[in-house]
VOPAGU-2260 file (C-alpha; in pm, 1 decimal, decimal comma):
REM VOPAGU-2260
SITE   aa  ch    i         X         Y         Z
SITE  UNK   A    0  -10045,4    3944,1    9828,4
SITE  UNK   A    1  -10353,4    4002,4    9996,6
SITE  UNK   A    2  -10247,7    3867,2   10359,1
SITE  UNK   A    3   -9897,9    4051,2   10281,8
SITE  UNK   A    4  -10047,5    4377,1   10150,5
SITE  UNK   A    5  -10233,1    4483,0   10475,0
SITE  UNK   A    6   -9973,3    4435,6   10751,5
SITE  UNK   A    7   -9972,7    4721,2   11011,3
SITE  UNK   A    8  -10063,0    5037,7   10825,2
SITE  UNK   A    9  -10175,1    5332,7   11015,3
SITE  UNK   A   10  -10498,7    5490,0   10966,3
SITE  UNK   A   11  -10360,6    5780,1   10772,9
SITE  UNK   A   12  -10163,1    5565,9   10531,0
SITE  UNK   A   13  -10407,2    5283,6   10432,7
SITE  UNK   A   14  -10665,6    5386,5   10221,4
SITE  UNK   A   15  -10883,2    5179,5    9974,4
SITE  UNK   A   16  -10819,4    5238,0    9610,7
SITE  UNK   A   17  -11201,2    5372,5    9573,4
SITE  UNK   A   18  -11099,5    5624,5    9860,8
SITE  UNK   A   19  -10791,7    5741,1    9657,4
SITE  UNK   A   20  -10939,9    5778,0    9340,9
SITE  UNK   A   21  -11259,0    5967,1    9450,2
SITE  UNK   A   22  -11037,1    6223,3    9615,4
SITE  UNK   A   23  -10785,9    6226,9    9332,4
SITE  UNK   A   24  -11077,0    6250,1    9077,3
SITE  UNK   A   25  -11233,9    6559,3    9254,7
SITE  UNK   A   26  -10917,1    6721,9    9293,2
SITE  UNK   A   27  -10820,2    6717,2    8947,2
SITE  UNK   A   28  -11166,1    6795,8    8811,9
SITE  UNK   A   29  -11195,9    7087,6    9041,8
SITE  UNK   A   30  -10830,0    7233,4    8995,6
SITE  UNK   A   31  -10775,6    7187,2    8623,7
SITE  UNK   A   32  -10615,7    7495,5    8531,6
SITE  UNK   A   33  -10706,8    7696,9    8229,9
SITE  UNK   A   34  -10359,7    7678,0    8034,2
SITE  UNK   A   35  -10292,6    7372,5    7805,2
SITE  UNK   A   36   -9948,3    7202,2    7832,9
SITE  UNK   A   37   -9792,9    7129,3    7499,2
SITE  UNK   A   38   -9699,6    6777,7    7393,8
SITE  UNK   A   39   -9309,6    6890,9    7460,9
SITE  UNK   A   40   -9399,3    6986,3    7819,9
SITE  UNK   A   41   -9557,9    6657,0    7895,9
SITE  UNK   A   42   -9266,0    6448,5    7750,7
SITE  UNK   A   43   -9054,5    6694,7    7988,7
SITE  UNK   A   44   -9247,6    6609,2    8270,9
SITE  UNK   A   45   -9269,8    6246,2    8177,6
SITE  UNK   A   46   -8871,0    6253,9    8209,2
SITE  UNK   A   47   -8882,0    6475,7    8513,0
SITE  UNK   A   48   -9079,3    6207,7    8699,1
SITE  UNK   A   49   -8772,7    5960,5    8683,8
SITE  UNK   A   50   -8518,6    6206,6    8815,9
SITE  UNK   A   51   -8709,7    6265,6    9138,4
SITE  UNK   A   52   -8516,5    6187,1    9459,6
SITE  UNK   A   53   -8792,6    6154,5    9702,0
SITE  UNK   A   54   -9064,5    5887,8    9673,1
SITE  UNK   A   55   -9410,6    6097,2    9621,4
SITE  UNK   A   56   -9610,9    5830,0    9802,0
SITE  UNK   A   57   -9879,3    5576,5    9666,5
SITE  UNK   A   58  -10162,4    5828,2    9643,7
SITE  UNK   A   59   -9974,9    6036,0    9402,6
SITE  UNK   A   60   -9862,2    5773,8    9206,3
SITE  UNK   A   61  -10217,5    5657,1    9128,9
SITE  UNK   A   62  -10294,4    5996,5    9024,0
SITE  UNK   A   63   -9996,9    6029,4    8801,4
SITE  UNK   A   64  -10054,1    5673,3    8632,6
SITE  UNK   A   65  -10432,1    5758,3    8577,9
SITE  UNK   A   66  -10335,8    6121,9    8431,0
SITE  UNK   A   67  -10071,6    5972,2    8207,9
SITE  UNK   A   68  -10312,1    5688,8    8093,2
SITE  UNK   A   69  -10568,6    5971,3    8040,4
SITE  UNK   A   70  -10355,9    6206,6    7848,0
SITE  UNK   A   71  -10221,7    5938,3    7606,9
SITE  UNK   A   72  -10537,3    5699,5    7565,6
SITE  UNK   A   73  -10805,1    5875,9    7674,1
SITE  UNK   A   74  -11105,7    5743,8    7913,9
SITE  UNK   A   75  -11054,3    5400,3    8063,9
SITE  UNK   A   76  -11157,7    5153,1    7805,1
SITE  UNK   A   77  -11026,5    4813,8    7931,9
SITE  UNK   A   78  -11194,8    4560,4    8181,7
SITE  UNK   A   79  -11160,6    4597,1    8541,6
SITE  UNK   A   80  -10937,6    4339,5    8683,1
SITE  UNK   A   81  -11038,1    4075,8    8940,0
SITE  UNK   A   82  -11085,8    4155,9    9314,6
SITE  UNK   A   83  -10760,2    4000,3    9428,7
SITE  UNK   A   84  -10543,3    4186,9    9193,1
SITE  UNK   A   85  -10518,2    4496,6    9434,5
SITE  UNK   A   86  -10255,6    4677,1    9242,7
SITE  UNK   A   87  -10423,1    4661,4    8902,1
SITE  UNK   A   88  -10738,5    4723,8    9049,8
SITE  UNK   A   89  -10638,0    5028,8    9230,3
SITE  UNK   A   90  -10466,8    5170,8    8904,8
SITE  UNK   A   91  -10799,5    5088,6    8703,1
SITE  UNK   A   92  -11007,7    5251,5    8976,4
SITE  UNK   A   93  -10776,5    5587,0    8959,6
SITE  UNK   A   94  -10782,6    5614,3    8565,5
SITE  UNK   A   95  -11154,5    5508,6    8548,4
SITE  UNK   A   96  -11250,3    5783,5    8794,0
SITE  UNK   A   97  -11128,3    6049,6    8561,4
SITE  UNK   A   98  -11424,5    5961,5    8339,1
SITE  UNK   A   99  -11439,3    6175,3    8035,8
SITE  UNK   A  100  -11168,1    6413,3    8153,0
SITE  UNK   A  101  -11025,1    6548,9    7791,7
SITE  UNK   A  102  -10675,9    6451,2    7708,7
SITE  UNK   A  103  -10546,0    6814,3    7696,0
SITE  UNK   A  104  -10671,3    6885,3    8042,4
SITE  UNK   A  105  -10521,3    6542,0    8183,5
SITE  UNK   A  106  -10194,9    6645,3    8014,1
SITE  UNK   A  107  -10186,0    6993,0    8179,4
SITE  UNK   A  108  -10277,4    6845,7    8533,4
SITE  UNK   A  109   -9982,0    6597,7    8489,3
SITE  UNK   A  110   -9742,5    6851,8    8420,0
SITE  UNK   A  111   -9856,2    7077,5    8695,3
SITE  UNK   A  112   -9857,3    6781,0    8944,2
SITE  UNK   A  113   -9489,7    6663,4    8841,2
SITE  UNK   A  114   -9388,8    7046,2    8866,3
SITE  UNK   A  115   -9503,8    7059,8    9220,7
SITE  UNK   A  116   -9325,0    6747,3    9314,9
SITE  UNK   A  117   -9020,7    6888,0    9165,5
SITE  UNK   A  118   -9041,3    7185,3    9366,2
SITE  UNK   A  119   -9121,3    7029,7    9675,8
SITE  UNK   A  120   -8814,4    6786,3    9624,8
SITE  UNK   A  121   -8554,8    7059,5    9556,6
SITE  UNK   A  122   -8677,6    7223,2    9866,8
SITE  UNK   A  123   -8663,6    6954,0   10091,9
SITE  UNK   A  124   -8317,5    6876,4    9934,4
SITE  UNK   A  125   -8185,5    7195,9   10074,7
SITE  UNK   A  126   -8296,1    7133,7   10432,8
SITE  UNK   A  127   -8009,4    6986,4   10675,1
SITE  UNK   A  128   -8134,7    6781,3   10961,5
SITE  UNK   A  129   -8115,2    7000,7   11310,5
SITE  UNK   A  130   -7892,8    6774,7   11484,8
SITE  UNK   A  131   -7522,9    6844,6   11410,5
SITE  UNK   A  132   -7267,1    6572,9   11385,9
SITE  UNK   A  133   -7198,9    6290,4   11143,7
SITE  UNK   A  134   -7490,3    6237,8   10908,8
SITE  UNK   A  135   -7568,3    5885,3   10721,6
SITE  UNK   A  136   -7893,4    5716,9   10614,8
SITE  UNK   A  137   -8141,2    5820,0   10353,8
SITE  UNK   A  138   -8375,1    6091,7   10340,6
SITE  UNK   A  139   -8650,6    5849,0   10482,2
SITE  UNK   A  140   -8408,3    5748,9   10790,5
SITE  UNK   A  141   -8197,4    5989,4   10903,6
SITE  UNK   A  142   -7868,3    5873,3   11122,9
SITE  UNK   A  143   -7680,8    6135,4   11326,1
SITE  UNK   A  144   -7404,4    6070,8   11580,9
SITE  UNK   A  145   -7300,8    6337,0   11851,7
SITE  UNK   A  146   -7172,1    6346,1   12193,7
SITE  UNK   A  147   -7206,7    5977,4   12258,5
SITE  UNK   A  148   -7548,8    5957,2   12117,7
SITE  UNK   A  149   -7651,8    5798,8   11758,7
SITE  UNK   A  150   -7985,9    5877,4   11677,2
SITE  UNK   A  151   -8184,0    5695,9   11378,0
SITE  UNK   A  152   -8497,5    5905,0   11286,4
SITE  UNK   A  153   -8803,7    5776,1   11079,8
SITE  UNK   A  154   -8824,3    6086,8   10848,7
SITE  UNK   A  155   -9129,3    6048,3   10651,5
SITE  UNK   A  156   -9361,7    6278,1   10847,7
SITE  UNK   A  157   -9600,4    6329,8   10553,0
SITE  UNK   A  158   -9667,7    5922,8   10539,2
SITE  UNK   A  159   -9665,2    5916,1   10945,4
SITE  UNK   A  160   -9334,6    5748,5   10922,6
SITE  UNK   A  161   -9467,9    5446,6   10747,6
SITE  UNK   A  162   -9212,3    5199,4   10667,7
SITE  UNK   A  163   -9103,9    5109,3   10338,1
SITE  UNK   A  164   -8918,0    4804,8   10243,3
SITE  UNK   A  165   -8591,1    5023,2   10176,9
SITE  UNK   A  166   -8642,4    5189,7   10540,6
SITE  UNK   A  167   -8627,9    4826,3   10665,3
SITE  UNK   A  168   -8291,0    4783,5   10508,4
SITE  UNK   A  169   -8172,5    5125,1   10596,8
SITE  UNK   A  170   -8261,5    5080,4   10962,2
SITE  UNK   A  171   -8092,3    4736,8   10977,8
SITE  UNK   A  172   -7776,2    4909,5   10824,3
SITE  UNK   A  173   -7779,4    5199,7   11065,3
SITE  UNK   A  174   -7804,4    4952,1   11352,8
SITE  UNK   A  175   -7520,1    4755,0   11226,4
SITE  UNK   A  176   -7292,4    5071,2   11205,4
SITE  UNK   A  177   -7409,0    5204,4   11536,3
SITE  UNK   A  178   -7316,8    4867,9   11708,2
SITE  UNK   A  179   -6971,0    4943,4   11602,2
SITE  UNK   A  180   -6916,7    5318,0   11617,7
SITE  UNK   A  181   -6785,3    5503,0   11930,6
SITE  UNK   A  182   -7120,6    5613,7   12066,4
SITE  UNK   A  183   -7247,3    5501,7   12426,5
SITE  UNK   A  184   -7629,1    5462,3   12349,6
SITE  UNK   A  185   -7848,0    5436,9   12041,9
SITE  UNK   A  186   -8190,3    5590,1   11987,8
SITE  UNK   A  187   -8482,2    5533,3   11772,9
SITE  UNK   A  188   -8738,4    5813,0   11705,7
SITE  UNK   A  189   -8965,8    5978,1   11445,8
SITE  UNK   A  190   -8998,8    6292,7   11290,7
SITE  UNK   A  191   -9345,6    6499,2   11280,2
SITE  UNK   A  192   -9648,6    6389,8   11468,9
SITE  UNK   A  193   -9626,2    6000,4   11454,3
SITE  UNK   A  194   -9363,9    5763,2   11575,0
SITE  UNK   A  195   -9452,2    5527,0   11301,5
SITE  UNK   A  196   -9812,7    5419,5   11139,0
SITE  UNK   A  197   -9671,9    5079,0   11049,9
SITE  UNK   A  198   -9599,5    4928,0   10691,6
SITE  UNK   A  199   -9629,7    5104,6   10388,1
SITE  UNK   A  200   -9888,6    5020,0   10107,0
SITE  UNK   A  201   -9630,2    5079,3    9863,7
SITE  UNK   A  202   -9420,1    4784,1    9983,9
SITE  UNK   A  203   -9664,8    4557,3    9809,3
SITE  UNK   A  204   -9724,2    4761,7    9482,0
SITE  UNK   A  205   -9492,4    4575,7    9240,4
SITE  UNK   A  206   -9636,2    4230,1    9350,8
SITE  UNK   A  207   -9825,8    4034,6    9070,1
SITE  UNK   A  208  -10067,8    3731,5    9157,8
SITE  UNK   A  209   -9789,1    3474,4    9041,7
SITE  UNK   A  210   -9529,3    3651,7    9283,9
SITE  UNK   A  211   -9748,0    3611,0    9595,8
SITE  UNK   A  212   -9584,5    3320,4    9741,4
SITE  UNK   A  213   -9242,9    3466,6    9666,2
SITE  UNK   A  214   -9300,6    3795,4    9808,8
SITE  UNK   A  215   -9437,5    3642,2   10137,6
SITE  UNK   A  216   -9116,3    3416,0   10153,9
SITE  UNK   A  217   -8873,7    3727,4   10111,0
SITE  UNK   A  218   -9110,7    3928,1   10346,1
SITE  UNK   A  219   -9088,8    3678,4   10595,3
SITE  UNK   A  220   -8707,1    3676,1   10583,6
SITE  UNK   A  221   -8692,9    4041,8   10580,7
SITE  UNK   A  222   -8892,5    4052,5   10891,6
SITE  UNK   A  223   -8685,0    3785,2   11057,3
SITE  UNK   A  224   -8357,4    3936,7   10980,1
SITE  UNK   A  225   -8486,7    4312,2   11087,4
SITE  UNK   A  226   -8599,6    4172,2   11427,5
SITE  UNK   A  227   -8287,7    3993,3   11463,7
SITE  UNK   A  228   -8074,7    4320,8   11450,4
SITE  UNK   A  229   -8264,5    4444,2   11787,2
SITE  UNK   A  230   -8199,4    4132,6   11925,6
SITE  UNK   A  231   -7842,7    4127,0   11873,6
SITE  UNK   A  232   -7786,6    4512,3   11927,9
SITE  UNK   A  233   -7488,5    4517,4   12184,3
SITE  UNK   A  234   -7540,2    4870,2   12334,1
SITE  UNK   A  235   -7841,0    5042,4   12521,4
SITE  UNK   A  236   -8097,8    5111,2   12293,3
SITE  UNK   A  237   -8370,4    5366,0   12359,2
SITE  UNK   A  238   -8707,2    5437,2   12183,0
SITE  UNK   A  239   -8814,3    5803,0   12202,6
SITE  UNK   A  240   -9190,4    5759,1   12120,6
SITE  UNK   A  241   -9290,6    6111,5   12015,4
SITE  UNK   A  242   -9636,6    6021,4   11877,1
SITE  UNK   A  243   -9881,0    5718,6   11790,5
SITE  UNK   A  244   -9729,2    5372,2   11709,8
SITE  UNK   A  245   -9850,5    5090,1   11521,3
SITE  UNK   A  246   -9789,4    4742,6   11428,8
SITE  UNK   A  247   -9409,8    4657,2   11408,5
SITE  UNK   A  248   -9316,1    4975,0   11576,7
SITE  UNK   A  249   -9480,8    4843,1   11884,4
SITE  UNK   A  250   -9396,0    4488,8   11870,1
SITE  UNK   A  251   -9021,1    4530,3   11872,9
SITE  UNK   A  252   -9044,8    4776,0   12180,9
SITE  UNK   A  253   -8985,5    4458,0   12415,8
SITE  UNK   A  254   -8638,5    4443,4   12269,6
SITE  UNK   A  255   -8558,4    4801,3   12361,9
SITE  UNK   A  256   -8383,2    4865,4   12687,9
SITE  UNK   A  257   -8569,4    5208,9   12752,1
SITE  UNK   A  258   -8882,4    5320,3   12619,9
SITE  UNK   A  259   -8962,3    5706,0   12647,3
SITE  UNK   A  260   -9306,9    5840,3   12528,0
SITE  UNK   A  261   -9475,8    6159,0   12505,3
SITE  UNK   A  262   -9832,8    6171,1   12662,1
SITE  UNK   A  263  -10012,6    6180,9   12344,9
SITE  UNK   A  264   -9886,4    5863,5   12216,5
SITE  UNK   A  265  -10090,7    5551,4   12169,8
SITE  UNK   A  266   -9976,7    5182,5   12082,9
SITE  UNK   A  267  -10189,9    4965,0   11840,4
SITE  UNK   A  268  -10128,6    4645,6   11737,1
SITE  UNK   A  269  -10442,2    4543,3   11519,0
SITE  UNK   A  270  -10345,1    4188,6   11416,7
SITE  UNK   A  271  -10641,5    3975,9   11445,5
SITE  UNK   A  272  -10876,0    4218,9   11238,7
SITE  UNK   A  273  -10647,2    4138,8   10942,1
SITE  UNK   A  274  -10620,1    3771,0   11004,0
SITE  UNK   A  275  -10254,6    3784,2   11096,8
SITE  UNK   A  276  -10032,8    3698,4   11381,7
SITE  UNK   A  277   -9769,7    3887,5   11639,0
SITE  UNK   A  278   -9423,7    3954,2   11548,5
SITE  UNK   A  279   -9123,1    4143,2   11683,1
SITE  UNK   A  280   -9086,8    3860,2   11955,2
SITE  UNK   A  281   -9412,7    4011,9   12110,5
SITE  UNK   A  282   -9556,9    3665,8   12142,7
SITE  UNK   A  283   -9297,5    3618,4   12419,5
SITE  UNK   A  284   -9200,1    3974,7   12547,4
SITE  UNK   A  285   -9540,4    4108,5   12609,2
SITE  UNK   A  286   -9681,7    3845,6   12834,8
SITE  UNK   A  287   -9357,3    3869,6   13037,2
SITE  UNK   A  288   -9391,8    4237,4   13046,1
SITE  UNK   A  289   -9747,9    4289,8   13132,5
SITE  UNK   A  290   -9893,5    3953,7   13187,3
SITE  UNK   A  291  -10059,0    3701,9   12993,6
SITE  UNK   A  292  -10413,7    3856,4   13007,7
SITE  UNK   A  293  -10304,5    4227,9   12926,0
SITE  UNK   A  294  -10078,7    4089,5   12620,7
SITE  UNK   A  295  -10376,7    3893,5   12520,5
SITE  UNK   A  296  -10617,1    4226,8   12487,9
SITE  UNK   A  297  -10347,2    4384,9   12301,4
SITE  UNK   A  298  -10213,6    4144,4   12060,8
SITE  UNK   A  299  -10528,0    3925,6   11991,1
SITE  UNK   A  300  -10812,2    4170,4   12045,8
SITE  UNK   A  301  -10632,9    4461,7   11949,6
SITE  UNK   A  302  -10686,3    4685,5   12198,7
SITE  UNK   A  303  -10533,1    5048,1   12177,4
SITE  UNK   A  304  -10291,3    5129,4   12466,8
SITE  UNK   A  305  -10267,6    5485,0   12587,8
SITE  UNK   A  306   -9905,7    5620,7   12679,5
SITE  UNK   A  307  -10012,1    5604,5   13051,8
SITE  UNK   A  308  -10166,3    5263,6   13010,7
SITE  UNK   A  309   -9856,3    5145,3   12858,8
SITE  UNK   A  310   -9613,0    5259,5   13129,4
SITE  UNK   A  311   -9863,8    5099,7   13393,4
SITE  UNK   A  312   -9815,7    4765,7   13198,2
SITE  UNK   A  313   -9445,3    4816,4   13173,4
SITE  UNK   A  314   -9428,3    4866,9   12807,5
SITE  UNK   A  315   -9312,9    5215,7   12845,4
SITE  UNK   A  316   -9060,0    5332,0   13093,4
SITE  UNK   A  317   -9167,8    5672,6   13152,9
SITE  UNK   A  318   -9434,4    5911,8   13010,6
SITE  UNK   A  319   -9344,5    6280,2   12984,5
SITE  UNK   A  320   -9574,4    6609,5   12900,3
SITE  UNK   A  321   -9594,0    6658,8   12538,9
SITE  UNK   A  322   -9490,8    7028,1   12586,8
SITE  UNK   A  323   -9164,4    6931,5   12758,8
SITE  UNK   A  324   -9109,7    6602,7   12606,7
SITE  UNK   A  325   -8824,9    6652,8   12383,3
SITE  UNK   A  326   -8633,7    6866,0   12613,1
SITE  UNK   A  327   -8657,2    6637,3   12928,5
SITE  UNK   A  328   -8598,7    6316,5   12736,8
SITE  UNK   A  329   -8276,9    6449,8   12564,3
SITE  UNK   A  330   -8142,0    6602,1   12867,1
SITE  UNK   A  331   -8154,9    6256,5   13038,4
SITE  UNK   A  332   -8013,0    6099,0   12719,1
SITE  UNK   A  333   -7719,8    6340,8   12728,0
SITE  UNK   A  334   -7637,7    6254,2   13076,2
SITE  UNK   A  335   -7673,8    5886,8   13006,0
SITE  UNK   A  336   -7415,0    5919,3   12739,5
SITE  UNK   A  337   -7144,4    6050,4   12953,4
SITE  UNK   A  338   -7112,3    5693,0   13131,8
SITE  UNK   A  339   -6819,8    5495,8   13044,3
SITE  UNK   A  340   -6944,0    5327,0   12707,6
SITE  UNK   A  341   -6730,2    4990,8   12775,0
SITE  UNK   A  342   -6921,9    4936,0   13107,0
SITE  UNK   A  343   -7261,2    5058,4   12975,2
SITE  UNK   A  344   -7205,5    4770,6   12698,7
SITE  UNK   A  345   -7106,8    4506,2   12924,9
SITE  UNK   A  346   -7380,8    4550,6   13161,8
SITE  UNK   A  347   -7638,5    4532,2   12894,8
SITE  UNK   A  348   -7483,4    4218,1   12736,0
SITE  UNK   A  349   -7514,4    4084,8   13089,7
SITE  UNK   A  350   -7871,7    4158,7   13129,3
SITE  UNK   A  351   -7974,7    4042,3   12803,5
SITE  UNK   A  352   -7745,0    3745,9   12714,1
SITE  UNK   A  353   -7974,9    3471,5   12894,9
SITE  UNK   A  354   -8254,5    3514,2   12652,8
SITE  UNK   A  355   -8103,8    3584,0   12303,8
SITE  UNK   A  356   -8093,3    3227,2   12170,2
SITE  UNK   A  357   -8463,9    3196,1   12288,9
SITE  UNK   A  358   -8586,3    3536,2   12125,7
SITE  UNK   A  359   -8403,5    3415,0   11810,9
SITE  UNK   A  360   -8604,7    3110,4   11802,4
SITE  UNK   A  361   -8928,7    3307,5   11873,1
SITE  UNK   A  362   -8867,7    3525,5   11604,2
SITE  UNK   A  363   -8777,0    3270,3   11353,2
SITE  UNK   A  364   -9119,9    3085,0   11438,8
SITE  UNK   A  365   -9315,5    3433,9   11434,9
SITE  UNK   A  366   -9206,1    3510,8   11089,8
SITE  UNK   A  367   -9266,8    3164,2   10947,0
SITE  UNK   A  368   -9606,7    3165,1   11084,6
SITE  UNK   A  369   -9677,7    3524,0   10939,3
SITE  UNK   A  370   -9572,9    3381,7   10619,2
SITE  UNK   A  371   -9839,2    3121,2   10622,3
SITE  UNK   A  372  -10106,2    3365,4   10750,6
SITE  UNK   A  373  -10037,1    3596,1   10428,1
SITE  UNK   A  374  -10110,8    3324,9   10210,9
SITE  UNK   A  375  -10420,2    3179,1   10388,5
SITE  UNK   A  376  -10802,9    3207,3   10272,5
SITE  UNK   A  377  -10868,3    3366,5   10608,0
SITE  UNK   A  378  -10622,3    3642,0   10589,5
SITE  UNK   A  379  -10723,5    3707,0   10212,3
SITE  UNK   A  380  -11082,1    3732,3   10333,2
SITE  UNK   A  381  -10992,8    3969,7   10597,5
SITE  UNK   A  382  -10811,7    4190,7   10396,7
SITE  UNK   A  383  -11085,3    4187,6   10101,8
SITE  UNK   A  384  -11326,9    4261,5   10375,7
SITE  UNK   A  385  -11155,8    4546,3   10515,8
SITE  UNK   A  386  -11100,4    4708,5   10208,3
SITE  UNK   A  387  -11464,5    4698,1   10117,5
SITE  UNK   A  388  -11539,2    4840,9   10432,5
SITE  UNK   A  389  -11288,9    5110,1   10392,8
SITE  UNK   A  390  -11439,1    5197,0   10049,7
SITE  UNK   A  391  -11778,4    5257,7   10187,3
SITE  UNK   A  392  -11656,3    5539,4   10444,3
């Protein structure tokens, strides 16, 4: 699990268990209310959690777990799990960090936290996306189709659009549907300040030590299938990069037909730091786009590119001032969408079909290599070292 756990998290998505629990414990000790929830209130809150439609995120889940254990069993009294059992270790740290917090206070804090999550969920469920037209997808991946443009929007701004396993599946389904609809072009973008910060930690929260090999195998298959969808997509595919991009959200850009970026976007692929290797066909597309030495700086040595650097190296088509980014880009895309759809589709296929077989083979090789990396001692040690350093911050 260790290697698989740390693939391409953004800076605000990845936190060590110690960081999470320090923050959570401080917040809970300081903010504990004077009122005391009854046992009935507590039981209702537990049931209410099961009805939440929106994933509250890993940090909140750890808080809820710790409060539940503290409220029902009292202070942590079990041995700490082994260093490589990240899931159990994170839970133990969260519970242990509550110290001698009274059961009654933990119970009240649990009730209050669930209440705030429920209120937030109800509020967000009443919000309608700003783009009119047909809406598909889930809360985390919105799909709209209007005036010849199908737009797939990563919609977890509170998590910097970090990708969950379900989002991978949602994006694949959205691409499959868009390939058959009557739109002329398809756009992938993000909501909020980030385009995408990479993979979310919660993808791997349910992995036990005995399931590591199977998780690595299924993860490699999912990655391969996900990238294949971009290779095979038959229509012009446009990335509208509204902010920083990390990991898989960067490596697949070589499979897009146009990449427009705001001038505050950055592009980062920190693979080697985590003992891992490139994916998304970037081992082939990046050297082809920017030359071997520039690709090496980015893919092997983890150089982060600014939007202007990415444009100069050919990864980005054009950069726009952030203040006018959305207006200028969408005006251009609306003009493109009025082109004859069949002519546009046929032209893309003529341009792209020469390398499809090669790209599929590269994708398969990259995915199988990553599966091996996730299970290697070097990758495990890199992850442990990374988490240890983060814990000291």
